[in-house]
C-alpha positions in Angstrom: 34.9 -122.5 69.2 33.4 -122.3 72.7 30.0 -120.5 72.8 31.5 -118.0 75.3 34.5 -117.2 73.1 35.0 -114.2 70.8 37.2 -114.7 67.9 39.1 -111.7 66.6 40.8 -111.7 63.1 43.6 -109.3 63.3 44.9 -107.6 60.2 48.6 -108.1 59.4 49.5 -104.4 60.0 48.3 -104.7 63.6 50.0 -107.9 64.6 53.3 -106.2 65.6 51.4 -105.1 68.7 50.7 -108.7 69.7 53.1 -110.7 72.0 55.8 -112.2 69.9 54.6 -115.8 70.7 51.0 -115.0 69.6 51.3 -113.0 66.3 48.8 -115.1 64.4 45.7 -113.8 62.7 43.1 -115.4 65.0 42.9 -114.3 68.6 40.4 -115.5 71.2 38.9 -113.8 74.2 36.1 -114.4 76.6 32.7 -112.7 76.2 32.1 -111.6 79.8 29.0 -109.4 78.9 30.6 -106.3 80.4 33.8 -105.6 78.5 33.6 -103.5 75.4 35.2 -104.5 72.1 37.6 -101.6 72.6 38.7 -103.0 75.9 39.1 -106.5 74.4 41.3 -105.2 71.5 43.5 -103.1 73.9 43.9 -106.1 76.2 45.6 -107.9 73.3 48.2 -105.0 73.2 46.7 -103.1 70.3 46.2 -99.3 70.9 42.9 -98.1 69.6 44.7 -95.2 67.9 45.9 -97.8 65.4 42.6 -99.5 64.8 40.3 -98.7 61.9 37.1 -100.3 60.9 35.8 -103.3 62.9 33.1 -105.6 61.7 30.9 -108.4 63.1 29.2 -110.5 60.5 29.8 -107.8 57.9 28.3 -105.0 60.0 30.4 -102.2 61.3 30.8 -101.9 65.0 32.6 -99.4 67.3 34.8 -99.7 70.3 31.8 -99.4 72.6 30.2 -102.5 71.1 29.7 -105.3 73.7 30.7 -108.6 71.9 28.7 -111.8 72.5 29.9 -115.4 72.6 30.3 -116.7 69.1 31.1 -113.3 67.6 33.8 -113.2 64.9 35.3 -109.7 64.8 37.5 -108.4 61.9 39.9 -105.8 63.1 41.5 -103.6 60.4 44.1 -100.9 60.7 43.4 -97.2 60.5 43.2 -96.2 56.8 46.1 -94.5 55.1 46.3 -91.6 54.6 44.3 -91.1 57.8 41.5 -88.6 57.2 41.7 -85.5 59.6 39.5 -82.5 59.8 42.4 -80.1 59.4 46.1 -80.0 58.3 47.9 -82.2 60.8 50.1 -80.6 63.6 52.3 -82.9 65.6 53.7 -83.2 69.1 56.5 -85.7 69.6 57.6 -87.5 72.8 61.1 -87.2 74.1 62.5 -90.2 72.2 61.7 -88.8 68.7 64.0 -85.7 68.6 65.6 -86.6 65.2 62.2 -87.1 63.6 61.0 -83.8 65.0 63.9 -81.9 63.3 63.1 -83.7 60.0 59.5 -82.8 60.1 60.4 -79.1 60.8 62.9 -79.2 57.9 59.9 -80.1 55.7 57.9 -77.2 57.0 55.5 -79.3 59.1 54.3 -77.8 62.4 56.0 -79.9 65.0 56.3 -79.4 68.7 58.9 -81.2 70.7 60.4 -81.0 74.2 63.2 -83.2 75.5 62.1 -82.9 79.1 58.3 -83.3 79.0 56.6 -86.1 80.9 53.6 -88.1 79.7 50.8 -86.2 81.5 52.2 -82.9 80.2 52.4 -84.3 76.6 48.7 -85.2 76.8 47.7 -81.8 78.1 49.6 -80.0 75.3 48.3 -82.3 72.5 44.7 -81.7 73.7 45.1 -78.0 74.2 46.7 -77.4 70.8 44.9 -80.2 68.9 48.2 -81.8 67.9 48.5 -85.5 67.0 50.8 -87.0 69.7 53.4 -89.2 68.0 55.1 -91.9 70.1 56.4 -95.5 70.3 55.0 -95.8 73.8 51.8 -97.9 73.6 50.9 -97.0 77.2 50.9 -93.3 76.3 48.5 -94.0 73.4 46.1 -95.8 75.7 45.6 -92.8 78.0 41.9 -92.1 77.9 42.3 -88.3 78.1 44.3 -88.2 74.8 42.3 -86.8 71.9 44.4 -88.3 69.1 47.7 -90.1 68.9 49.6 -92.3 66.5 52.3 -95.0 66.9 55.4 -94.3 65.0 56.9 -97.4 63.2 60.6 -97.9 62.6 63.7 -97.7 64.7 65.5 -95.2 62.5 64.5 -91.7 61.6 64.3 -92.5 57.9 61.8 -95.2 58.4 59.9 -93.2 61.0 59.5 -90.3 58.6 58.4 -92.6 55.8 55.7 -94.0 58.1 54.5 -90.6 59.0 54.3 -89.3 55.5 52.4 -92.5 54.4 50.0 -92.2 57.3 49.1 -88.5 57.3 50.3 -87.2 53.9 50.9 -83.7 55.3 51.5 -80.7 53.0 55.2 -80.0 52.7 56.8 -76.5 52.9 60.5 -77.2 53.0 62.9 -74.8 54.5 60.2 -72.6 56.1 60.5 -73.5 59.8 63.2 -73.3 62.3 64.5 -76.8 63.0 65.6 -75.7 66.5 62.3 -74.4 67.8 59.6 -74.8 65.1 59.2 -71.1 64.6 58.3 -69.7 61.2 61.2 -68.1 59.2 60.8 -64.6 57.8 62.9 -62.8 55.2 65.3 -60.3 56.8 67.7 -57.8 55.2 71.4 -58.8 55.3 72.2 -55.6 57.1 70.1 -56.7 60.1 72.0 -60.0 60.6 75.4 -59.2 59.3 76.9 -59.0 62.8 75.8 -62.5 63.6 77.5 -64.0 60.4 80.9 -65.3 59.8 83.0 -63.4 57.3 82.8 -66.1 54.7 79.0 -66.4 54.9 78.6 -62.6 54.8 80.6 -62.4 51.6 79.0 -65.4 49.9 75.3 -64.9 50.5 72.8 -62.1 50.2 69.4 -63.7 51.0 68.6 -64.4 54.7 65.8 -65.5 56.9 65.4 -65.4 60.7 63.2 -67.4 63.0 60.5 -65.2 64.4 60.6 -67.1 67.7 64.2 -67.8 68.6 66.1 -65.5 66.2 68.2 -68.2 64.6 69.5 -67.0 61.2 69.3 -69.1 58.0 70.5 -68.4 54.5 70.0 -69.9 51.0 73.0 -72.0 50.1 75.5 -73.9 52.1 73.6 -76.9 53.5 74.5 -80.5 53.5 73.6 -82.9 50.7 72.1 -85.1 53.5 69.3 -82.5 54.2 68.7 -82.0 50.6 68.1 -85.7 50.1 65.7 -85.8 53.0 63.6 -83.1 51.4 63.8 -84.6 47.9 62.7 -88.1 49.1 59.8 -86.6 51.0 58.6 -84.6 48.1 58.9 -87.6 45.8 56.9 -89.7 48.2 54.1 -87.1 48.3 54.1 -85.9 44.7 50.6 -84.6 43.9 49.6 -84.5 47.5 51.8 -82.0 49.4 52.5 -78.3 48.8 56.2 -77.9 48.0 56.8 -74.3 49.0 60.0 -72.3 48.8 61.8 -71.1 51.8 65.2 -70.4 53.4 67.7 -73.2 53.4 69.8 -74.2 56.4 73.1 -72.4 56.6 
């Protein structure tokens, strides 16, 4: 290795961010005496939101470390479950609408807008201390963003599994409105009867209503598909999440 070279050993979990033609463990970069380690790692295509411990000769170093020629840097992924100071709250970008509905179905505080641009997403994530979830690496590299995470998987099932594995959030199924993220509250049947179809009104007696948008929910007629989503998520987080009771989708 050239004396001006830095060698980075990239963990397997992070190699998906490397160019397809260069997805090997060892990566080389020049030590220019000005670039930080964080800059070097990001120049390879790896967002720092996905990077965990980094070490040089067995000693931990941070993104601000200035590497020297001859350094060998081990770059590990963020630990799972990722430790946070509070229960995670999320904000999803415009491409993750299906995932947003599934997180709300599980009772996870999830903000989502189908018309919000990148700068506005960063502003809301920072103001509300929400973890910004996206598959846009450029968005994760915005310096102003307080915390973000790359969502793995092309399909919603895989994306949800990845999120549960990474953050292990407490689950409170059937307690949030899947349309707007509002909290559901019990409501007397008499207050919502006029909004119900005759068959629903005859068949069910327990109802909930979103405190934000007014959407009505009831215990009962919901698809097996939604039930399977909830059951799989609970099984994945057995002993970790809180499995509360709530109103099921009508």
